[in-house]
Backbone as a chain_set.jsonl record, in Angstrom:
{"seq": "MRTTTRAAGIVAGLTLSLGSLATASAVPEEKPACAQQQAQVDKATAALARVTAVFERQKEKVANLREEVAAADDADERAQAKRDLARAKATKADSRETKKAQQQRLAKAEERLAGCTAEETTTS", "coords": {"N": [[0.569, -0.537, 0.268], [1.553, 1.262, 0.332], [3.986, 1.469, -1.459], [2.387, 1.996, -4.0], [2.295, 4.195, -3.106], [3.909, 6.053, -2.311], [4.958, 5.683, -5.174], [2.939, 7.151, -6.553], [3.53, 8.931, -5.534], [5.436, 10.057, -6.779], [5.261, 9.902, -9.659], [3.278, 11.675, -10.044], [5.235, 14.259, -8.466], [7.886, 14.676, -10.694], [5.571, 15.237, -12.858], [4.659, 16.968, -12.273], [6.851, 18.746, -12.548], [8.221, 18.479, -14.361], [6.212, 19.301, -16.916], [5.944, 22.662, -16.047], [8.291, 23.12, -16.269], [7.969, 22.199, -19.186], [5.699, 24.319, -19.935], [7.569, 26.972, -19.558], [9.418, 26.894, -21.872], [7.42, 26.806, -23.73], [6.086, 29.83, -23.731], [5.848, 32.449, -26.159], [8.629, 34.69, -28.143], [8.275, 37.155, -26.715], [7.346, 40.216, -27.793], [7.937, 43.453, -29.216], [7.992, 46.259, -26.109], [5.847, 47.884, -26.142], [5.009, 47.011, -27.762], [2.499, 45.395, -28.133], [0.45, 47.557, -26.927], [0.356, 49.41, -28.586], [-0.452, 48.151, -31.174], [-3.525, 47.538, -29.935], [-4.825, 49.709, -29.119], [-4.329, 51.133, -32.324], [-6.121, 49.629, -33.536], [-8.383, 50.099, -31.713], [-8.464, 52.207, -32.791], [-9.984, 52.075, -35.283], [-11.609, 50.536, -34.798], [-13.465, 52.531, -33.779], [-13.77, 54.827, -35.988], [-15.02, 52.985, -37.848], [-17.884, 52.424, -35.763], [-18.277, 55.164, -35.738], [-19.078, 55.721, -37.589], [-21.314, 53.592, -38.226], [-23.054, 55.02, -36.762], [-22.887, 57.522, -37.84], [-24.456, 57.085, -40.118], [-26.994, 56.694, -39.429], [-28.002, 59.077, -37.388], [-28.75, 60.834, -40.181], [-30.991, 59.234, -41.018], [-32.049, 59.795, -39.151], [-32.725, 61.706, -40.206], [-33.935, 62.098, -42.043], [-36.325, 60.627, -42.071], [-38.113, 62.101, -40.17], [-38.583, 63.694, -42.069], [-39.93, 62.458, -43.719], [-42.339, 61.834, -42.301], [-43.175, 64.642, -41.961], [-43.802, 65.125, -44.752], [-46.533, 63.155, -45.119], [-49.165, 62.213, -46.526], [-51.742, 60.979, -45.889], [-52.974, 59.58, -43.155], [-52.603, 56.604, -43.145], [-50.357, 56.431, -44.199], [-48.638, 58.159, -42.294], [-49.243, 57.004, -39.706], [-47.278, 55.031, -40.688], [-44.597, 56.087, -40.989], [-44.154, 57.509, -38.615], [-43.287, 54.678, -37.279], [-41.778, 53.631, -38.489], [-39.621, 55.289, -38.181], [-39.49, 56.052, -34.842], [-38.053, 53.312, -35.056], [-35.732, 53.953, -36.51], [-34.582, 56.4, -34.153], [-34.427, 54.128, -32.045], [-32.396, 52.335, -33.072], [-30.743, 54.623, -33.773], [-29.555, 55.412, -31.085], [-28.935, 52.543, -30.189], [-26.262, 52.554, -31.869], [-25.018, 54.989, -30.424], [-24.753, 54.353, -28.419], [-23.152, 52.195, -28.611], [-20.861, 53.601, -29.87], [-20.023, 55.056, -27.425], [-18.913, 53.857, -26.041], [-16.637, 52.284, -27.198], [-15.582, 54.767, -27.466], [-14.49, 54.624, -24.801], [-13.375, 53.034, -24.71], [-11.079, 53.172, -26.489], [-10.203, 55.291, -25.115], [-9.221, 54.062, -22.893], [-6.85, 52.445, -23.844], [-5.042, 54.182, -24.787], [-4.944, 55.221, -22.436], [-3.502, 52.923, -21.597], [-1.304, 52.428, -23.386], [0.58, 55.205, -22.826], [0.789, 54.784, -20.418], [3.307, 52.385, -21.022], [4.96, 53.232, -22.544], [6.316, 55.54, -20.918], [7.374, 54.165, -18.477], [8.456, 52.529, -19.64], [10.32, 54.575, -20.897], [12.063, 55.068, -18.098], [13.084, 52.849, -17.451], [15.593, 53.136, -19.013]], "CA": [[0.083, -0.267, 0.197], [2.704, 2.413, 0.791], [4.135, 1.526, -2.233], [2.17, 2.691, -4.584], [1.919, 5.833, -2.73], [4.854, 6.897, -2.74], [4.946, 6.31, -6.245], [2.312, 7.419, -7.135], [4.136, 10.614, -5.462], [6.849, 10.958, -7.333], [5.17, 10.321, -10.77], [2.571, 13.188, -9.063], [5.978, 14.755, -8.333], [7.779, 14.527, -12.358], [5.27, 15.488, -13.472], [4.616, 18.891, -12.122], [8.529, 19.593, -12.521], [8.288, 18.713, -16.483], [5.414, 20.592, -16.575], [6.843, 23.718, -15.298], [9.581, 22.829, -18.036], [7.316, 23.111, -20.562], [5.81, 25.853, -20.423], [8.587, 27.417, -19.128], [10.033, 26.276, -23.109], [5.759, 27.186, -24.95], [6.114, 30.927, -24.141], [7.363, 33.211, -27.062], [9.123, 35.382, -27.827], [8.37, 38.918, -26.388], [7.456, 41.501, -28.718], [9.053, 44.927, -28.275], [7.832, 46.297, -24.934], [4.732, 48.486, -25.615], [3.525, 47.084, -29.645], [0.514, 45.243, -28.041], [-0.87, 48.318, -26.761], [0.46, 50.043, -29.685], [-1.923, 47.59, -31.316], [-4.698, 47.285, -29.497], [-5.283, 52.076, -29.745], [-4.498, 50.696, -33.403], [-7.187, 48.262, -33.232], [-9.677, 50.584, -31.219], [-9.316, 54.062, -33.428], [-10.312, 51.651, -36.646], [-13.521, 50.153, -34.919], [-14.61, 53.941, -32.957], [-14.274, 55.207, -37.125], [-16.528, 52.553, -37.896], [-18.83, 53.279, -35.234], [-18.629, 56.199, -35.404], [-19.581, 56.09, -40.016], [-22.657, 53.597, -38.598], [-23.144, 56.433, -36.082], [-23.481, 59.638, -38.479], [-25.674, 57.283, -41.426], [-28.114, 56.565, -38.677], [-28.399, 60.66, -37.615], [-29.055, 60.755, -41.563], [-31.64, 58.198, -41.75], [-33.815, 59.534, -38.506], [-33.676, 63.655, -40.692], [-34.801, 61.944, -43.592], [-37.457, 59.812, -41.508], [-38.864, 63.131, -39.952], [-38.845, 64.802, -43.156], [-41.344, 61.305, -44.076], [-43.944, 62.254, -41.129], [-43.582, 65.449, -42.357], [-44.976, 65.303, -45.178], [-46.378, 62.393, -45.002], [-50.436, 62.558, -47.223], [-53.302, 60.223, -45.538], [-53.321, 59.231, -41.735], [-51.204, 55.309, -43.029], [-48.525, 56.662, -44.406], [-48.038, 59.498, -41.177], [-48.943, 55.847, -39.372], [-46.246, 53.898, -41.044], [-43.928, 56.97, -41.002], [-44.345, 57.058, -37.539], [-43.101, 53.504, -36.509], [-40.075, 53.415, -39.147], [-39.49, 57.318, -37.4], [-39.471, 54.595, -33.952], [-37.069, 52.211, -34.982], [-34.869, 54.064, -36.394], [-34.192, 56.333, -33.609], [-33.901, 53.073, -30.954], [-31.076, 52.601, -33.391], [-29.445, 55.862, -34.103], [-29.69, 54.938, -29.321], [-28.073, 52.027, -29.498], [-25.228, 52.965, -32.173], [-24.698, 56.306, -29.587], [-23.942, 53.635, -26.914], [-21.955, 51.637, -28.812], [-19.932, 54.685, -29.835], [-19.949, 56.072, -26.561], [-18.364, 52.573, -25.721], [-16.159, 52.322, -28.195], [-14.685, 56.406, -26.569], [-13.688, 54.6, -23.631], [-12.017, 51.023, -25.293], [-9.866, 53.733, -26.87], [-8.865, 56.061, -24.259], [-8.403, 53.043, -22.459], [-5.801, 51.609, -23.968], [-4.866, 54.81, -24.78], [-3.513, 55.033, -21.104], [-1.512, 51.97, -21.238], [0.403, 52.349, -24.323], [1.46, 56.434, -22.322], [2.142, 53.908, -18.984], [3.378, 51.97, -20.948], [5.748, 53.76, -23.07], [6.508, 56.133, -19.21], [7.333, 53.096, -17.999], [9.623, 52.44, -21.185], [11.207, 55.767, -20.429], [11.689, 54.827, -17.242], [13.667, 52.061, -16.877], [15.774, 53.339, -19.778]], "C": [[1.125, 1.51, 0.068], [3.642, 1.948, -0.694], [3.79, 2.326, -3.444], [1.986, 3.99, -3.969], [2.921, 7.213, -2.673], [5.873, 6.977, -4.195], [4.269, 7.132, -6.707], [2.25, 9.055, -6.949], [5.086, 11.153, -6.278], [6.712, 11.297, -8.75], [4.844, 11.801, -10.937], [4.08, 14.27, -9.795], [7.143, 15.442, -9.506], [7.382, 15.304, -12.836], [4.688, 16.8, -13.267], [5.91, 19.541, -12.765], [8.135, 19.422, -14.297], [7.257, 19.675, -16.592], [5.505, 21.882, -16.943], [7.522, 23.916, -16.202], [8.913, 23.076, -19.289], [7.022, 24.157, -21.015], [6.299, 26.56, -20.535], [9.251, 27.334, -20.914], [9.124, 27.005, -24.556], [6.081, 29.063, -25.108], [7.042, 31.326, -24.939], [7.895, 34.447, -26.884], [8.416, 36.82, -27.799], [8.548, 40.169, -26.855], [8.262, 42.484, -27.503], [7.701, 46.055, -27.515], [6.513, 46.773, -25.43], [3.937, 48.462, -27.308], [2.264, 46.783, -29.249], [-0.424, 46.348, -27.756], [-1.21, 49.368, -27.461], [-0.808, 49.374, -30.919], [-3.075, 47.615, -31.088], [-5.301, 49.214, -30.083], [-5.298, 52.081, -31.535], [-6.141, 50.075, -34.015], [-8.597, 49.148, -32.442], [-9.835, 52.286, -31.86], [-10.342, 52.98, -34.608], [-11.44, 51.28, -35.926], [-14.208, 51.643, -34.595], [-14.565, 54.426, -34.679], [-15.028, 54.687, -37.525], [-17.953, 52.433, -37.457], [-19.373, 54.416, -35.146], [-19.366, 56.865, -37.499], [-20.993, 55.439, -39.186], [-23.372, 54.643, -37.852], [-24.852, 57.383, -37.017], [-24.741, 58.929, -40.131], [-27.073, 57.087, -40.574], [-28.956, 58.242, -38.294], [-29.242, 60.883, -39.22], [-30.577, 60.191, -41.984], [-33.203, 58.839, -41.032], [-34.756, 61.682, -39.585], [-33.99, 62.812, -41.356], [-36.345, 61.077, -43.463], [-37.734, 61.31, -40.797], [-39.533, 63.664, -40.692], [-39.971, 64.199, -43.741], [-42.371, 62.015, -43.194], [-44.549, 63.174, -41.348], [-44.718, 65.926, -43.348], [-45.911, 63.948, -45.555], [-48.41, 62.531, -45.293], [-51.217, 62.145, -46.278], [-52.215, 59.709, -43.636], [-52.395, 57.757, -41.907], [-50.497, 55.689, -43.096], [-48.346, 57.928, -43.628], [-47.648, 58.001, -40.464], [-47.599, 54.89, -39.243], [-44.645, 55.237, -41.571], [-43.332, 57.2, -39.862], [-43.537, 56.101, -36.908], [-41.834, 53.211, -36.808], [-38.969, 54.825, -38.231], [-38.284, 55.747, -35.585], [-38.211, 54.128, -34.307], [-35.495, 52.59, -35.419], [-34.308, 55.104, -35.685], [-34.134, 55.542, -31.937], [-32.657, 53.11, -31.612], [-29.914, 52.853, -33.604], [-29.165, 55.542, -32.301], [-28.312, 54.004, -29.13], [-26.598, 52.545, -30.957], [-24.425, 54.56, -31.117], [-23.778, 55.485, -29.043], [-23.252, 52.917, -27.319], [-20.661, 52.934, -29.118], [-19.128, 55.47, -28.413], [-18.823, 55.147, -25.655], [-16.603, 52.547, -26.188], [-14.848, 53.628, -27.84], [-13.362, 55.05, -25.593], [-12.343, 52.797, -23.521], [-11.136, 52.594, -25.431], [-9.093, 54.497, -25.884], [-8.897, 55.239, -23.123], [-7.007, 52.669, -22.218], [-5.1, 52.892, -24.19], [-4.056, 55.382, -23.332], [-2.952, 54.105, -20.906], [-0.641, 52.316, -22.362], [0.755, 53.693, -24.163], [1.685, 55.12, -20.363], [2.506, 53.299, -19.385], [5.329, 52.34, -21.288], [6.554, 55.563, -21.556], [6.998, 55.788, -18.643], [8.382, 52.288, -18.823], [11.21, 53.554, -20.007], [11.617, 55.816, -19.361], [13.692, 53.962, -16.903], [14.618, 52.165, -17.889], [17.126, 54.463, -19.482]], "O": [[0.889, 2.625, -0.396], [4.273, 3.005, -0.717], [4.559, 3.156, -3.93], [1.394, 4.845, -4.627], [2.875, 8.432, -2.832], [6.858, 7.67, -4.45], [4.823, 8.014, -7.362], [1.629, 9.963, -7.502], [5.456, 12.315, -6.447], [7.314, 12.209, -9.316], [5.444, 12.726, -11.485], [4.16, 14.803, -10.902], [7.381, 16.641, -9.358], [8.063, 16.195, -13.345], [4.305, 17.555, -14.161], [5.955, 20.619, -13.358], [7.849, 20.279, -15.133], [7.489, 20.859, -16.347], [5.179, 22.252, -18.07], [7.396, 24.873, -16.966], [9.179, 23.885, -20.178], [7.494, 24.85, -21.917], [6.01, 27.287, -21.486], [9.799, 28.435, -20.958], [9.504, 27.448, -25.64], [6.266, 29.602, -26.2], [8.251, 31.094, -24.947], [7.78, 35.175, -25.899], [8.085, 37.448, -28.804], [9.418, 40.999, -26.592], [8.717, 42.528, -26.36], [6.748, 46.519, -28.14], [5.696, 45.906, -25.12], [3.07, 49.134, -27.867], [1.221, 47.342, -29.587], [-1.614, 46.37, -28.069], [-2.21, 50.084, -27.403], [-1.77, 49.992, -31.375], [-3.842, 47.723, -32.045], [-5.915, 49.642, -31.06], [-6.075, 52.835, -32.121], [-6.912, 50.382, -34.924], [-9.743, 48.76, -32.667], [-10.672, 53.166, -31.659], [-11.534, 53.281, -34.657], [-12.475, 51.724, -36.425], [-15.312, 51.933, -35.058], [-15.764, 54.453, -34.958], [-16.037, 55.335, -37.804], [-18.942, 52.358, -38.186], [-20.47, 54.755, -34.701], [-19.796, 57.835, -38.124], [-21.944, 56.22, -39.181], [-24.352, 55.144, -38.404], [-26.056, 57.642, -37.042], [-25.455, 59.603, -40.873], [-28.154, 57.339, -41.107], [-30.066, 58.58, -38.706], [-30.452, 61.104, -39.177], [-31.211, 60.559, -42.972], [-34.379, 58.788, -41.392], [-35.804, 62.321, -39.678], [-35.154, 62.759, -40.959], [-37.198, 60.91, -44.334], [-36.919, 61.886, -41.518], [-40.668, 64.103, -40.509], [-40.891, 64.863, -44.219], [-43.191, 62.789, -43.689], [-45.771, 63.279, -41.241], [-45.764, 66.562, -43.221], [-45.857, 63.828, -46.779], [-49.047, 62.925, -44.316], [-51.546, 63.093, -45.565], [-51.017, 59.634, -43.366], [-51.531, 57.561, -41.053], [-49.626, 55.579, -42.233], [-47.879, 58.864, -44.277], [-46.491, 57.582, -40.425], [-47.079, 54.296, -38.298], [-43.868, 54.988, -42.493], [-42.102, 57.162, -39.821], [-42.962, 56.522, -35.905], [-40.956, 52.763, -36.07], [-37.788, 54.916, -37.897], [-37.241, 55.105, -35.466], [-37.242, 54.652, -33.758], [-34.454, 52.041, -35.057], [-33.213, 55.304, -36.212], [-33.88, 56.151, -30.897], [-31.746, 53.741, -31.075], [-28.82, 52.291, -33.672], [-27.947, 55.363, -32.296], [-27.267, 54.21, -28.513], [-25.764, 53.124, -30.261], [-23.278, 54.945, -31.344], [-22.551, 55.587, -29.034], [-22.359, 52.655, -26.513], [-19.632, 52.969, -28.443], [-18.107, 56.155, -28.359], [-18.067, 55.607, -24.799], [-15.63, 52.784, -25.472], [-13.628, 53.492, -27.925], [-12.167, 54.769, -25.681], [-11.47, 52.137, -22.957], [-10.598, 53.057, -24.425], [-7.873, 54.497, -25.72], [-8.505, 55.856, -22.133], [-6.285, 52.571, -21.225], [-4.075, 52.745, -23.524], [-2.913, 55.826, -23.232], [-1.963, 54.082, -20.173], [0.577, 52.468, -22.268], [1.366, 54.044, -25.172], [2.618, 54.947, -19.579], [2.628, 52.496, -18.459], [6.373, 52.0, -20.731], [7.332, 56.429, -21.957], [7.498, 56.578, -17.842], [9.038, 51.38, -18.314], [12.14, 53.439, -19.21], [11.751, 57.024, -19.164], [14.783, 54.311, -16.452], [14.911, 50.984, -18.077], [17.696, 55.007, -20.428]]}, "num_chains": 1, "name": "protein.A"}
């Protein structure tokens, strides 16, 4: 009974020590100091540009639908135009929230990049 426990302990010990060696060698080489933060800032900036374009299209759509509501001839057209306008306003609100969230992501990424570059200059 004791020999099986000892053997299991030895096997477990070897597994842990060899496993840590395997994970240490599997770690890729580090990128230049702030390259990852710069990549995140670039990605967030591109995403903000896309979200801003969507938001601008939604603003235009709402403006056009408001004109349609005003130009509607009969009650049915007016009711349909109002429904379309309500949907467009909801989509615009969603776009606005997405834009604000992306602006915050970009601000955080820029803060991380600034911290990294400040840290890099102090260590050099």
